[in-house]
LUMTORVEX-294573 format. One line per 2 residues: their letters; for each residue z, x negated, y of N, C-alpha, C. Coordinates in Angstrom, 2 decimals. Each point is the difference from the previous one (the first is absolute). Layout:
<sites>
a	Z/X/Y/Z/X/Y/Z/X/Y; ...
</sites>
This chain:
<sites>
ml	-59.30/-221.49/171.27/0.72/0.55/1.13/0.91/-1.06/0.62; 0.67/-0.74/-0.86/0.92/-1.03/0.49/-0.76/-1.11/0.73
ql	-1.19/-0.31/-0.49/-0.81/-1.03/0.66/-0.41/0.45/1.39; -0.26/1.28/0.18/-0.36/0.54/1.30/1.15/-0.17/1.00
vy	1.21/0.24/-0.46/1.17/-0.17/0.86/0.14/-1.46/0.41; -0.19/-0.91/-0.93/0.08/-1.42/0.32/-1.11/-0.43/0.97
di	-1.18/0.55/-0.18/-1.11/-0.33/0.91/0.29/0.49/1.42; 0.53/1.20/0.12/0.36/0.53/1.33/1.10/-0.85/0.62
rh	0.99/-0.34/-0.79/1.10/-0.83/0.51/-0.51/-1.37/0.46; -0.87/-0.58/-0.80/-0.55/-1.31/0.36/-0.82/0.09/1.29
yf	-0.76/1.07/0.16/-0.81/0.18/1.21/0.91/0.07/1.23; 1.06/0.80/-0.06/0.89/0.13/1.16/0.80/-1.27/0.26
ek	0.38/-0.70/-1.05/0.72/-1.25/0.20/-0.90/-1.04/0.66; -1.26/-0.01/-0.40/-0.92/-1.01/0.54/-0.44/0.34/1.41
rg	-0.32/1.26/0.27/-0.55/0.38/1.30/1.05/0.58/0.95; 0.88/0.83/-0.51/0.98/0.67/0.86/1.10/-0.92/0.47
fy	0.53/-0.82/-0.86/1.07/-0.90/0.38/-0.51/-1.21/0.77; -1.29/-0.20/-0.01/-0.59/-1.11/0.72/0.22/0.15/1.51
vc	0.07/1.24/0.46/0.23/0.25/1.42/1.35/-0.57/0.42; 1.03/0.27/-0.77/1.33/-0.52/0.32/0.03/-1.52/-0.10
sr	-0.67/-0.53/-1.00/-0.02/-1.46/-0.17/-0.70/-0.68/1.16; -1.11/0.55/0.41/-0.75/-0.61/1.11/0.78/0.13/1.30
la	0.62/1.15/0.23/0.81/0.19/1.20/1.19/-0.95/0.00; 0.62/-0.20/-1.15/1.13/-0.92/-0.11/-0.44/-1.44/0.28
dr	-1.18/-0.37/-0.48/-0.51/-1.34/0.28/-0.24/-0.20/1.49; -0.53/1.02/0.65/-0.27/-0.10/1.44/1.29/-0.11/0.81
lg	1.05/0.71/-0.45/1.27/0.00/0.72/0.93/-1.12/-0.43; -0.34/-0.68/-1.08/0.84/-1.08/-0.49/1.24/0.50/-0.72
mr	-0.13/1.13/-0.67/1.12/0.62/-0.71/-0.32/0.07/-1.49; 0.98/0.47/-0.77/-0.23/0.26/-1.41/-0.62/1.37/-0.16
ak	-0.88/0.16/-0.97/-0.66/1.28/-0.23/1.00/1.07/-0.42; 1.03/-0.40/-0.72/1.02/0.95/-0.44/0.70/0.64/1.21
sv	0.25/-0.78/1.03/0.66/0.54/1.20/-0.90/1.01/0.71; -1.28/-0.28/0.05/-0.93/0.92/0.66/-0.09/1.30/-0.79
rl	-0.05/-0.08/-1.32/-0.06/1.21/-0.83/1.27/0.82/0.17; 1.15/-0.64/0.01/1.26/0.73/0.21/0.04/0.65/1.37
ff	-0.53/-0.68/1.02/-0.06/0.58/1.33/-0.82/1.29/-0.01; -1.17/0.00/-0.63/-0.83/1.19/-0.06/0.70/1.13/-0.77
iy	0.72/-0.33/-1.05/0.72/1.01/-0.76/1.10/0.62/0.85; 0.79/-0.82/0.68/1.08/0.52/0.84/-0.54/0.82/1.17
vs	-1.09/-0.45/0.60/-0.58/0.75/1.13/-0.52/1.36/-0.48; -0.59/0.05/-1.18/-0.51/1.28/-0.49/1.13/0.98/-0.26
fa	1.13/-0.48/-0.54/1.14/0.89/-0.21/0.62/0.44/1.33; 0.07/-0.91/0.96/0.59/0.33/1.30/-0.85/1.03/0.74
tm	-1.30/-0.17/-0.01/-0.85/0.95/0.72/-0.02/1.35/-0.68; 0.10/0.02/-1.33/0.06/1.28/-0.69/1.29/0.72/0.36
gv	1.10/-0.72/0.07/1.28/0.61/0.35/0.03/0.50/1.43; -0.62/-0.72/0.91/-0.03/0.42/1.40/-0.82/1.27/0.15
gf	-1.12/0.07/-0.66/-0.83/1.20/0.05/0.71/1.22/-0.54; 0.73/-0.18/-1.09/0.75/1.11/-0.59/1.13/0.44/0.93
ai	0.66/-0.93/0.66/1.07/0.35/0.94/-0.56/0.76/1.20; -1.15/-0.42/0.51/-0.62/0.72/1.11/-0.40/1.40/-0.43
yl	-0.52/0.14/-1.20/-0.37/1.32/-0.53/1.22/0.92/-0.07; 1.11/-0.49/-0.53/1.19/0.82/-0.10/0.55/0.38/1.37
tl	-0.05/-0.93/0.95/0.48/0.28/1.36/-0.85/1.08/0.65; -1.31/-0.10/-0.11/-0.87/1.02/0.58/0.18/1.36/-0.67
af	0.18/0.01/-1.31/0.21/1.26/-0.70/1.30/0.67/0.46; 1.05/-0.79/0.16/1.27/0.54/0.48/-0.14/0.51/1.43
wl	-0.70/-0.74/0.85/-0.19/0.39/1.39/-0.78/1.31/0.10; -1.06/0.14/-0.80/-0.79/1.23/0.02/0.81/1.19/-0.50
kl	0.80/-0.20/-1.02/0.84/1.09/-0.51/1.03/0.40/1.05; 0.58/-0.97/0.67/0.97/0.28/1.05/-0.67/0.73/1.17
kd	-1.18/-0.40/0.37/-0.75/0.65/1.08/-0.30/1.45/-0.35; -0.37/0.26/-1.26/-0.28/1.38/-0.42/1.26/0.86/0.05
lv	1.14/-0.58/-0.29/1.24/0.77/0.05/0.41/0.32/1.43; -0.23/-0.93/0.92/0.41/0.20/1.38/-0.96/0.91/0.74
ya	-1.27/-0.22/-0.19/-1.02/0.76/0.73/-0.63/1.06/-0.90; 0.79/0.84/-0.60/-0.53/1.07/-0.85/-0.65/1.07/0.87
kr	-1.16/0.45/-0.39/-0.70/1.04/0.76/0.61/1.35/-0.34; 0.31/0.73/1.01/0.55/1.35/-0.17/-1.00/0.99/0.56
ts	-0.26/1.03/-0.77/-1.02/0.96/0.43/0.55/1.01/1.00; 1.29/0.27/-0.07/0.56/0.96/0.93/1.43/-0.38/0.34
vf	0.60/0.76/0.88/1.37/-0.25/0.42/0.98/0.32/-1.12; -0.37/0.90/-0.88/0.90/0.46/-1.07/0.09/-0.98/-1.16
dl	-0.77/-1.10/0.01/0.05/-1.00/-1.05/1.17/-0.96/0.15; 0.73/0.08/1.07/1.15/-0.87/0.22/1.05/0.34/-0.98
</sites>
């Protein structure tokens, strides 16, 4: 089981991290900087999406409170 974990790790280190290394070589940067950039961007985009979700949920709840459907005059 442990060997399987090491094999998977080796596969991703060899193939997955190669993208960042090759991009860093093309840009003339360090691979560590490119990897950190991708990590920070992923956290930032996740946070922005969650903030938009909360804003829309609040807006819809507020809209439902303001524009409540009333079936008759006596519901006031």
